[in-house]
ZAKOLPA-102371 format. One line per field, with one value per residue (C-alpha): residue in three letters; x, y negated, z. Coordinates in Angstrom, 1 decimal. Last residue first. Example, Ala and Ser with C-alpha at 12.3 -4.5 7.8 and 13.67 -1.06 7.14 Angstrom:
<rs>
residu	c(SER, ALA) .
u	c(13.7, 12.3) .
v	c(1.1, 4.5) .
w	c(7.1, 7.8) .
</rs>
This chain:
<rs>
residu	c(GLY, ALA, LEU, ALA, PHE, SER, ARG, ALA, SER, GLU, LEU, LEU, ARG, ALA, VAL, SER, GLN, ARG, SER, CYS, SER, GLU, THR, TYR, ILE, ARG, MET, LEU, PRO, GLU, THR, GLY, SER, ALA, ARG, LEU, LEU, LEU, TRP, THR, GLU, ALA, ALA, ASN, PRO, ARG, THR, ALA, ALA, GLU, PRO, ASN, ASP, LEU, TYR, PHE, LYS, VAL, GLY, ASP, LEU, ASN, GLU, GLN, ARG, LEU, ILE, PRO, MET, CYS, ALA, PHE, VAL, PRO, ASN, GLY, THR, ALA, LEU, ALA, ARG, ALA, ARG, ALA, ILE, ALA, GLY, ASN, LYS, VAL, ASP, ASP, SER, ILE, HIS, LEU, ASP, ILE, ARG, GLY, TYR, GLN, HIS, GLU, GLY, TYR, GLU, ALA, GLN, LEU, ASP, ALA, VAL, LEU, GLN, GLY, LEU, THR, LYS, GLY, GLU, GLU, ALA, MET, VAL, ASN, ALA, LEU, LEU, LEU, ALA, ASN, LEU, LEU, GLY, ASP, ARG, GLU, PRO, LEU, HIS, ARG, GLN, PHE, GLY, ILE, GLY, GLY, SER, GLU, GLU, GLY, GLY, MET, VAL, ILE, GLU, ARG, GLU, LEU, MET, TYR, ASP, CYS, VAL, PHE, LYS, PHE, GLY, ILE, GLY, HIS, GLU, VAL, LEU, GLU, ARG, GLY, HIS, LYS, ALA, CYS, ILE, ARG, ASP, LEU, MET, LYS, THR, THR, ASN, PHE, ALA, ARG, THR, VAL, ALA, GLY, SER, TRP, GLY, LYS, ARG, ARG, LEU, VAL, TRP, SER, LEU, LEU, VAL, SER, PHE, ILE, LYS, HIS, PRO, ASP, VAL, PHE, GLU, GLY, HIS, GLU, ASP, THR, ALA, GLY, ILE, ARG, ASP, ALA, ASP, GLY, ASP, THR, CYS, LEU, GLY, ALA, HIS, CYS, GLY, ASN, ALA, VAL, VAL, ALA, GLU, GLY, LEU, ALA, ARG, ILE, HIS, PRO, GLU, ILE, PRO, GLU, PRO, ASN, ILE, GLY, PRO, PHE, LEU, PRO, ASP, VAL, HIS, GLY, ARG, ILE, GLN, VAL, HIS, ALA, VAL, GLY, ILE, ARG, THR, PHE, ILE, ASP, SER, ILE, ILE, THR, ARG, GLY, ALA, GLY, TYR, MET, SER, ASP, ILE, CYS, PHE, LYS, MET, GLY, SER, ARG, ALA, ILE, LEU, ASP, LEU, ASP, ALA, PHE, SER, GLU, ILE, ALA, ASN, LEU, TYR, ALA, PRO, LEU, PHE, ASP, PHE, GLU, ARG, ILE, GLU, ALA, PRO, ARG, ALA, ALA, ARG, ALA, VAL, SER, LYS, GLY, LEU, CYS, SER, GLU, ILE, GLU, ALA, ILE, ILE, SER, PRO, LYS, GLY, SER, GLY, GLY, TYR, TRP, ALA, LYS, TYR, LYS, VAL, GLY, ASN, TRP, GLN, ALA, PRO, ASN, HIS, SER, SER, THR, ILE, VAL, ILE, GLY, GLY, ALA, ALA, GLY, GLU, GLY, ARG, VAL, GLY, PHE, SER, LEU, ALA, PRO, THR, PRO, THR, ILE, ASP, ASN, ALA, LEU, LEU, VAL, PRO, ILE, GLY, THR, ALA, ALA, VAL, VAL, GLU, ALA, CYS, ALA, ARG, ALA, PHE, ALA, ARG, SER, GLY, PHE, ARG, THR, ASP, TYR, GLY, ILE, CYS, LEU, GLY, LYS, ALA, PRO, ASP, GLU, LYS, ALA, HIS, VAL, TYR, ALA, ALA, ILE, ALA, GLU, ALA, ALA, ILE, ARG, VAL, ASN, ALA, PHE, THR, PHE, ASP, ASP, ALA, ILE, VAL, GLY, ARG, TRP, GLY, ASP, THR, GLY, PHE, LYS, ILE, GLN, PRO, TYR, PRO, MET) .
u	c(-124.3, -126.9, -124.7, -122.8, -126.0, -128.0, -125.2, -125.0, -128.7, -128.5, -125.5, -127.2, -130.4, -128.5, -126.4, -129.5, -131.1, -128.0, -128.1, -126.1, -124.1, -121.0, -120.6, -118.3, -118.6, -115.9, -115.6, -113.9, -112.4, -109.0, -105.7, -106.6, -109.8, -112.4, -113.6, -117.0, -117.3, -120.4, -120.7, -123.1, -121.6, -122.3, -125.2, -124.4, -128.0, -130.3, -133.3, -131.3, -129.2, -132.2, -132.3, -129.0, -127.1, -124.5, -120.7, -119.8, -116.5, -115.1, -112.0, -108.8, -108.4, -111.4, -113.6, -117.2, -119.2, -122.7, -124.4, -128.1, -129.9, -132.4, -129.9, -127.4, -128.2, -126.1, -127.1, -125.0, -121.6, -120.0, -122.1, -119.7, -117.2, -119.9, -120.5, -116.7, -116.5, -119.5, -118.0, -114.7, -116.6, -118.6, -115.7, -113.4, -116.0, -117.9, -117.4, -119.2, -118.0, -120.3, -119.4, -121.2, -120.6, -122.7, -121.6, -123.8, -122.5, -119.1, -119.9, -122.8, -121.3, -118.0, -119.6, -121.6, -118.4, -116.8, -119.9, -119.9, -116.3, -117.0, -115.9, -113.4, -111.6, -108.2, -109.2, -111.2, -108.4, -105.9, -108.1, -108.3, -104.5, -103.9, -106.1, -104.2, -100.9, -102.2, -103.7, -100.5, -100.4, -96.8, -94.6, -93.5, -94.0, -93.5, -95.2, -98.4, -100.4, -104.0, -105.1, -108.7, -110.0, -110.8, -107.2, -104.9, -102.6, -101.1, -99.0, -97.3, -94.1, -92.8, -91.4, -91.2, -94.6, -96.1, -95.0, -96.1, -99.6, -99.5, -98.3, -101.3, -103.6, -106.2, -105.0, -104.5, -106.2, -104.0, -105.6, -103.8, -104.4, -106.1, -107.7, -111.3, -110.4, -108.6, -111.7, -113.9, -111.7, -111.6, -115.4, -115.0, -114.7, -112.4, -112.4, -109.8, -107.3, -106.4, -103.5, -103.0, -100.5, -97.9, -97.5, -98.4, -100.9, -101.3, -104.7, -106.8, -105.0, -104.3, -107.7, -109.5, -107.3, -107.9, -111.7, -111.8, -109.7, -111.9, -115.0, -113.7, -112.7, -116.4, -117.7, -119.9, -122.5, -122.0, -123.7, -120.4, -119.0, -117.5, -114.0, -111.8, -108.0, -105.7, -102.0, -102.7, -101.9, -105.3, -107.2, -107.2, -110.2, -111.0, -114.4, -115.6, -116.9, -117.3, -120.3, -119.3, -122.3, -122.5, -118.8, -119.0, -121.9, -120.1, -117.0, -119.0, -120.3, -116.9, -117.1, -120.4, -119.3, -115.8, -112.5, -111.4, -110.3, -112.8, -115.3, -117.1, -113.9, -110.7, -109.4, -105.9, -106.9, -104.4, -105.9, -107.0, -110.6, -112.0, -110.3, -111.9, -110.7, -110.1, -106.8, -104.2, -100.9, -99.7, -103.1, -103.7, -100.4, -101.1, -104.5, -103.0, -100.6, -102.9, -103.1, -102.3, -101.2, -104.7, -107.5, -109.8, -107.6, -110.6, -110.1, -113.0, -112.4, -113.2, -112.7, -111.4, -109.3, -106.3, -104.7, -105.4, -103.7, -100.7, -100.5, -100.1, -99.5, -96.3, -94.1, -96.2, -96.0, -92.2, -91.5, -93.7, -91.7, -88.4, -89.6, -91.6, -89.1, -87.7, -85.0, -84.1, -80.9, -80.6, -76.9, -75.9, -75.7, -72.2, -70.7, -73.6, -76.2, -76.6, -80.1, -82.4, -85.0, -88.5, -90.1, -87.6, -90.0, -92.5, -89.9, -89.2, -92.9, -93.2, -90.3, -91.8, -95.2, -93.5, -92.8, -94.9, -93.2, -90.1, -87.7, -85.8, -88.9, -91.6, -92.8, -96.0, -96.4, -99.8, -102.2, -105.8, -107.9, -108.7, -110.5, -108.6, -107.9, -104.1, -103.0, -99.7, -96.1, -94.2, -91.0, -88.6, -86.1, -82.5, -82.2, -81.1, -82.2, -84.6, -86.1, -86.7, -87.8, -90.5, -91.8, -91.8, -93.7, -96.1, -96.9, -97.7, -95.3, -95.9, -92.7, -89.0, -89.1, -86.4, -83.5, -81.9, -78.5, -78.5, -76.0, -78.3, -79.0, -80.1, -83.0, -84.2, -83.8, -85.6, -88.5, -88.9, -88.8, -91.5, -93.7, -93.2, -94.2, -97.2, -98.5, -102.1, -102.4, -101.3, -98.9, -95.3, -92.0, -88.9, -86.2, -83.8, -80.1, -77.9, -75.3, -77.7, -77.4, -80.3, -81.2, -79.9, -79.2, -82.4, -84.4, -83.0, -83.8, -87.4, -87.7, -86.3, -88.9, -91.7, -90.4, -90.1, -93.6, -94.7, -93.1, -94.3, -97.8, -100.2, -101.7, -104.0, -102.5, -103.3, -105.3, -103.3, -102.1, -99.2, -98.2, -99.9, -101.7, -101.3, -98.3, -99.2, -98.0, -100.3, -99.1, -95.6, -93.6, -94.9) .
v	c(146.5, 147.5, 146.8, 150.2, 152.2, 150.5, 151.2, 154.8, 155.4, 153.9, 156.1, 159.2, 158.6, 158.0, 161.1, 163.3, 161.9, 162.7, 166.3, 168.9, 166.5, 164.3, 161.1, 158.1, 154.8, 152.2, 149.4, 146.1, 143.0, 144.1, 145.6, 148.6, 149.4, 150.9, 154.5, 156.0, 159.5, 161.6, 165.3, 167.8, 171.1, 171.9, 174.3, 177.8, 178.0, 175.2, 175.3, 175.8, 172.8, 170.5, 171.2, 169.3, 170.3, 167.6, 167.5, 164.1, 162.2, 159.4, 157.6, 159.4, 162.8, 162.2, 165.2, 165.7, 168.8, 170.2, 166.8, 167.5, 165.7, 162.8, 160.4, 161.3, 163.5, 164.3, 166.8, 165.6, 164.0, 163.4, 160.4, 158.2, 158.3, 156.7, 153.9, 153.1, 153.1, 150.8, 148.4, 148.3, 147.4, 144.7, 143.1, 143.3, 141.3, 143.0, 143.6, 147.0, 149.3, 152.1, 155.6, 158.6, 162.2, 165.0, 168.7, 171.3, 174.8, 176.3, 178.1, 176.0, 172.7, 173.6, 174.5, 171.3, 169.3, 171.0, 170.4, 166.7, 166.4, 167.9, 171.5, 173.3, 174.7, 173.8, 170.4, 169.4, 170.4, 168.4, 165.3, 165.5, 165.9, 162.8, 160.7, 162.4, 161.2, 157.6, 157.6, 158.7, 159.4, 159.9, 162.7, 163.0, 165.5, 169.0, 167.7, 166.8, 163.7, 162.5, 159.0, 158.7, 156.9, 159.9, 161.2, 163.7, 166.6, 169.0, 172.2, 171.6, 173.4, 172.0, 168.9, 166.2, 167.1, 167.0, 163.5, 162.4, 163.6, 161.6, 158.5, 158.9, 157.4, 158.8, 161.4, 165.1, 168.3, 171.2, 173.9, 177.2, 179.0, 182.3, 181.5, 181.6, 179.9, 177.1, 176.4, 176.4, 174.0, 171.7, 171.6, 170.1, 166.7, 164.0, 161.8, 163.5, 163.5, 166.5, 168.9, 172.0, 174.7, 175.9, 178.0, 177.0, 179.5, 177.4, 178.4, 179.3, 177.4, 174.4, 174.3, 174.5, 171.8, 169.5, 169.9, 169.5, 166.4, 164.9, 166.0, 164.3, 161.2, 160.6, 161.3, 158.3, 159.0, 157.7, 160.7, 162.1, 162.0, 159.0, 158.8, 157.3, 157.7, 155.9, 154.9, 152.5, 149.2, 147.7, 151.0, 153.6, 154.8, 157.7, 158.0, 161.3, 163.1, 159.9, 158.9, 155.2, 153.6, 156.4, 156.1, 152.3, 152.2, 154.5, 152.3, 149.2, 150.9, 151.5, 148.5, 149.6, 152.3, 153.6, 152.9, 150.0, 146.8, 144.7, 143.6, 140.6, 139.2, 140.8, 137.3, 138.3, 139.0, 141.2, 143.2, 146.8, 146.1, 148.6, 151.0, 153.4, 156.9, 159.6, 161.4, 161.0, 161.7, 158.0, 156.5, 158.7, 157.6, 153.9, 154.2, 155.9, 153.0, 150.1, 148.2, 150.6, 147.5, 146.3, 144.6, 147.5, 150.0, 151.6, 154.4, 155.9, 159.4, 161.5, 165.2, 167.0, 169.3, 169.4, 166.2, 167.3, 170.6, 168.9, 166.5, 169.3, 167.2, 167.1, 166.2, 163.0, 162.2, 162.4, 160.7, 157.8, 157.4, 157.4, 154.7, 152.6, 151.3, 148.5, 146.6, 143.0, 142.8, 141.0, 141.2, 140.9, 137.4, 136.2, 136.0, 138.3, 136.9, 138.6, 139.7, 138.0, 140.0, 138.5, 141.7, 144.6, 146.6, 146.5, 148.1, 150.8, 151.6, 151.9, 154.3, 156.5, 156.5, 157.8, 155.3, 156.0, 157.9, 158.1, 159.9, 156.7, 155.2, 153.0, 149.9, 148.2, 144.4, 142.8, 140.6, 139.6, 136.9, 139.2, 141.8, 144.9, 147.9, 147.9, 144.8, 144.7, 143.5, 146.8, 147.2, 150.1, 152.3, 153.2, 153.6, 156.9, 155.5, 158.4, 158.3, 154.5, 154.6, 157.2, 155.0, 152.0, 154.1, 155.3, 151.6, 150.6, 147.9, 144.4, 143.3, 143.1, 145.0, 143.8, 146.2, 144.7, 144.8, 144.6, 142.0, 140.2, 137.5, 140.2, 141.1, 137.6, 136.8, 140.0, 139.3, 135.9, 137.4, 139.8, 137.0, 135.1, 138.2, 138.8, 135.2, 136.1, 139.8, 141.9, 144.2, 144.0, 145.8, 145.8, 148.6, 148.4, 148.9, 152.0, 149.8, 149.3, 152.9, 153.6, 153.2, 149.8, 147.9, 149.3, 148.4, 144.8, 144.5, 145.6, 143.1, 140.4, 141.3, 141.0, 137.6, 136.5, 137.5, 135.5, 132.3, 132.9, 133.2, 136.1, 134.8, 132.2, 131.2, 134.7, 136.8, 139.6, 143.1, 145.0, 148.5, 151.8, 153.0, 149.7, 147.4, 144.3, 140.8, 138.2, 139.4, 138.0, 138.2, 141.6) .
w	c(25.1, 22.6, 19.5, 19.6, 20.3, 17.6, 15.0, 16.3, 15.8, 12.3, 11.4, 12.7, 10.8, 7.5, 8.0, 8.6, 5.5, 3.5, 4.6, 6.5, 8.7, 8.8, 10.7, 11.0, 12.9, 12.5, 15.0, 14.1, 15.7, 14.1, 15.1, 17.4, 15.5, 17.7, 16.8, 17.2, 15.8, 14.9, 14.3, 12.7, 11.7, 8.0, 7.2, 5.9, 4.7, 5.8, 8.1, 11.3, 10.5, 10.7, 14.5, 14.9, 18.0, 18.0, 18.1, 19.5, 18.8, 20.8, 19.4, 18.4, 20.2, 22.3, 21.7, 23.1, 23.2, 22.4, 22.6, 22.5, 19.7, 20.1, 18.5, 21.3, 24.2, 27.3, 29.9, 32.8, 31.9, 28.5, 27.8, 29.8, 26.9, 24.7, 27.2, 27.3, 23.5, 23.3, 25.8, 23.9, 20.7, 22.4, 24.3, 21.2, 19.2, 16.4, 12.7, 12.4, 9.7, 8.5, 7.4, 5.9, 5.0, 3.6, 3.7, 2.0, 2.6, 1.8, -1.5, -2.9, -1.7, -3.3, -6.6, -6.6, -6.1, -9.1, -11.2, -10.4, -11.4, -14.8, -15.5, -17.7, -14.6, -15.8, -17.3, -14.3, -12.0, -14.1, -14.2, -10.4, -10.4, -12.4, -10.1, -7.1, -8.5, -8.8, -5.4, -3.6, 0.1, 1.4, 2.5, -1.2, -4.0, -2.5, 0.7, -1.1, 0.0, 0.3, 1.4, 0.4, 3.4, 5.6, 5.9, 4.2, 4.2, 1.7, 1.6, 4.9, 5.9, 9.2, 11.0, 8.3, 6.8, 10.3, 10.9, 7.4, 8.2, 11.4, 9.6, 7.3, 10.0, 12.3, 14.8, 14.1, 13.1, 11.8, 9.6, 9.3, 6.0, 5.6, 2.3, 3.5, 6.8, 4.9, 2.8, 6.0, 7.8, 4.8, 4.9, 8.4, 6.7, 7.9, 11.0, 13.1, 10.3, 8.2, 7.9, 5.8, 6.5, 4.1, 0.9, -2.6, -4.1, -7.2, -8.6, -5.5, -2.7, -4.8, -6.5, -3.1, -1.7, -4.7, -4.6, -0.8, -0.8, -3.5, -1.6, 1.6, -0.4, -1.3, -4.8, -5.7, -8.3, -11.8, -13.4, -14.6, -11.1, -9.3, -7.7, -5.1, -4.4, -2.1, -2.5, -5.3, -3.4, -3.8, -4.1, -6.9, -8.9, -11.2, -12.9, -14.2, -17.3, -19.2, -21.4, -21.7, -20.0, -17.4, -16.4, -16.5, -14.1, -11.7, -11.9, -11.2, -8.1, -6.5, -4.2, -2.6, -1.9, -1.6, -3.5, -1.4, -3.2, -1.3, -3.9, -5.7, -7.3, -6.0, -5.3, -6.2, -9.8, -11.8, -14.7, -14.6, -13.4, -15.9, -18.2, -20.7, -21.5, -24.2, -23.6, -26.3, -24.4, -24.7, -24.1, -21.0, -19.5, -20.2, -18.7, -15.6, -15.1, -16.3, -13.0, -10.1, -8.0, -7.6, -9.6, -8.6, -10.5, -12.2, -14.9, -16.7, -18.1, -21.1, -21.4, -24.5, -22.3, -24.6, -23.2, -19.6, -20.2, -21.8, -18.8, -16.3, -13.1, -11.1, -14.1, -14.8, -11.1, -11.0, -14.3, -13.2, -10.0, -11.8, -14.2, -11.7, -9.1, -11.3, -9.3, -8.5, -6.5, -3.2, -2.2, 1.5, 3.1, 3.9, 7.4, 8.5, 10.8, 14.2, 14.9, 17.4, 19.2, 18.9, 17.7, 18.3, 20.5, 17.6, 15.3, 17.9, 18.3, 14.5, 14.5, 17.2, 15.5, 12.3, 9.6, 6.5, 3.8, 1.6, 3.9, 4.7, 6.4, 4.9, 6.7, 5.7, 6.0, 5.4, 3.5, 4.1, 2.5, -0.4, 1.7, 3.0, 0.9, 1.0, 2.9, 0.9, 1.2, 1.2, 3.2, 2.8, 4.6, 5.0, 1.3, -0.5, -3.9, -4.5, -0.9, -0.9, -4.6, -3.9, -1.2, -3.5, -6.1, -3.5, -2.6, -6.1, -7.4, -8.8, -10.5, -10.2, -6.9, -4.5, -3.8, -0.7, 1.0, 4.8, 6.1, 8.5, 6.0, 3.5, 5.8, 6.2, 2.4, 1.4, 3.8, 2.2, -1.3, -0.3, 1.1, -2.3, -4.3, -2.1, -2.2, -3.1, -3.4, -6.4, -4.5, -3.2, -3.0, -0.8, -0.7, 2.2, 2.3, 2.7, 4.5, 7.3, 8.4, 10.7, 14.4, 15.7, 12.5, 10.9, 13.9, 14.0, 10.3, 10.9, 13.7, 11.4, 8.7, 11.3, 12.4, 8.8, 8.1, 11.2, 9.9, 6.3, 7.7, 8.2, 11.5, 9.9, 6.5, 5.1, 7.5, 9.1, 8.7, 10.4, 9.4, 8.8, 11.9, 13.6, 13.8, 15.9, 15.2, 16.8, 20.2, 19.5, 22.7, 23.5) .
</rs>
């Protein structure tokens, strides 16, 4: 590849601002996207371009628009900060050839990125991303006159769609109170404004723009979500609803301020959809998500499809066959009948919808799932380590498949290598718990950052903590 500093991972290219994420490299990425559109799509349909609240995002988006327009591709450029799902919805609604979003999603403040959205309104399929990468460094003929760059408001049509998808009247009648947290991101006051208009009691935190994301990464998991839990308790709310930096992911806390991980959110929504809605289709989940979903699907006679990590795999399935919903570990959940795209804002409304319809707090809904399907506890740690260390750890993990392998003093029942190295373990604690969750641990090296993520699920929080600590020691031992 002529530009090794530009690599499109599971959902676009990300880099550190002023290090590798520079105007020069952003223009190179934009030209590669333009080359792809000229080669594989109808350039006359144009591209939609949006941006989030990060430092320089608007200027980077304008730079992309200028590069693309210079090749003769017309551009609809967002007239304001735009959530990623709203841009995706606009791509499909406007019949565009594709879209670009300047965002680094949940990464720390010093990062920014370029996401590509295909004509169908979702993440580019792996084949599309590979085509774009192959175009890096290729020159594109300039048009005699640049195409038009027109500012556009992507929000009205999108808001109409998500407000129609959820039952706002039911939420308004529920008498429940919510805390909304946008983490200084592109979600801003969207949910708060909807709740104000329909008369739902709520409070809003971190709804203003601050590209420094003071004190947090805009990722709706612990510890970054703790302020939401504190606000929920202080204001007597029934749940806290949180979206990430570009508002395509969902996070939550229960009425006690306790973090509700994305796996429980996925499970709550899936159980509700299958019980209450009866929508047809299979369910997809990423390799690093909870096995509770498998049990829910089994109860309702639904096919469960497991795939690689990244929402682009969910999108791929949604384009090929009937899928009721699909999701990933980091809070990206999507519904085919809405958009082949994850949508944190829609899912925030749907969580409120479920609570209103069931007449229960979020904590009560989670407790019901744990009682019915067995206790499932989940954990994740991120290790910022060199490529040599992370690659060495993966190699040593793969080697554990031979002989009579043991990890964390537990026999390894089997190993799976769909995306990273995953062990299923014979956990003696499971024998003491009814309907215990399977115990598994996954090590996965990032393909775009000096980072290893370690995930585990087991039947108790204590077991999860022990497994994560053992995995940390294992990864750093080489």
